[in-house]
KOLTILUM-638912 format. One record per residue (C-alpha): residue number from 1; residue in three letters; chain; z, x, y. Coordinates in pm, whole numbers. Layout:
N
NUM,ALA,A,Z,X,Y
...
REM end
This chain:
96
1,MET,A,-1096,-1013,-12065
2,PRO,A,-1146,-1070,-11689
3,LEU,A,-1225,-789,-11449
4,TYR,A,-1066,-744,-11107
5,ILE,A,-1148,-527,-10808
6,LEU,A,-837,-366,-10660
7,THR,A,-902,-226,-10312
8,CYS,A,-620,-35,-10146
9,HIS,A,-649,84,-9784
10,ASP,A,-434,376,-9667
11,LYS,A,-205,345,-9368
12,THR,A,-341,516,-9059
13,GLY,A,-248,884,-9048
14,ALA,A,-126,890,-9410
15,LEU,A,-348,1169,-9545
16,ASP,A,-51,1405,-9583
17,LEU,A,134,1142,-9788
18,ARG,A,-178,1086,-10001
19,MET,A,-217,1458,-10069
20,ALA,A,153,1504,-10148
21,THR,A,135,1220,-10404
22,ARG,A,-216,1287,-10538
23,GLU,A,-120,1491,-10846
24,ALA,A,118,1217,-10966
25,HIS,A,-145,950,-10890
26,LEU,A,-415,1134,-11089
27,ALA,A,-177,1175,-11385
28,TRP,A,-100,801,-11369
29,ALA,A,-473,719,-11357
30,ALA,A,-541,945,-11657
31,GLU,A,-281,752,-11857
32,HIS,A,-468,425,-11788
33,LYS,A,-831,536,-11826
34,THR,A,-857,418,-12186
35,GLY,A,-684,87,-12110
36,ALA,A,-690,-139,-11808
37,LEU,A,-856,107,-11568
38,LYS,A,-1234,87,-11607
39,LEU,A,-1346,267,-11289
40,GLY,A,-1174,414,-10988
41,GLY,A,-1195,656,-10702
42,PRO,A,-1116,713,-10336
43,LEU,A,-1254,511,-10049
44,LEU,A,-1400,745,-9788
45,SER,A,-1419,730,-9410
46,GLU,A,-1747,803,-9230
47,ASP,A,-1641,1170,-9211
48,ASP,A,-1569,1182,-9590
49,ALA,A,-1189,1181,-9555
50,MET,A,-1000,987,-9823
51,ALA,A,-895,653,-9673
52,GLY,A,-797,436,-9968
53,SER,A,-863,368,-10334
54,PHE,A,-1095,140,-10530
55,PHE,A,-1040,34,-10890
56,ILE,A,-1202,-197,-11140
57,VAL,A,-924,-320,-11367
58,GLU,A,-943,-528,-11684
59,ALA,A,-649,-771,-11697
60,ASP,A,-555,-1119,-11809
61,SER,A,-433,-1226,-11465
62,LYS,A,-394,-1132,-11100
63,ALA,A,-21,-1089,-11167
64,GLU,A,-107,-823,-11427
65,VAL,A,-321,-639,-11168
66,LYS,A,-33,-656,-10919
67,ALA,A,198,-502,-11182
68,PHE,A,-64,-233,-11256
69,ASN,A,-83,-151,-10884
70,ALA,A,296,-148,-10850
71,SER,A,315,132,-11109
72,ASP,A,80,359,-10908
73,PRO,A,261,654,-10744
74,TYR,A,61,586,-10427
75,THR,A,205,234,-10414
76,LYS,A,556,363,-10482
77,ALA,A,515,619,-10200
78,GLY,A,419,347,-9950
79,LEU,A,64,476,-9890
80,TRP,A,-112,140,-9860
81,ASP,A,-161,-55,-9540
82,ARG,A,-347,-336,-9717
83,VAL,A,-421,-427,-10080
84,GLU,A,-687,-675,-10190
85,ILE,A,-736,-812,-10542
86,SER,A,-1051,-1006,-10633
87,ARG,A,-1197,-1135,-10960
88,PHE,A,-1521,-961,-11054
89,ARG,A,-1808,-1009,-11297
90,ALA,A,-2043,-720,-11374
91,VAL,A,-2403,-849,-11368
92,ILE,A,-2603,-541,-11265
93,GLY,A,-2542,-200,-11419
94,PRO,A,-2327,-112,-11718
95,GLN,A,-2116,-391,-11860
96,LEU,A,-1754,-281,-11829
REM end
């Protein structure tokens, strides 16, 4: 099954929204860790503040990745300024 990189950048000044939604987001991620979600974690600013999220997702299509992202509590809360979805092939490191 194809892999996708899902990169989500927080809106400027949205750290309070991120923190208020974080528990629900982590519960959502835990539900998906044995399925579509292969790897994930926060993007960090130069001063180590959370500034977005990065995921590697296994899915049949980009539309499936969009649906996956739409179910994220962070997405539902309006945290993202910009979302990018790209196909990915693991060549170096563990095969996901």
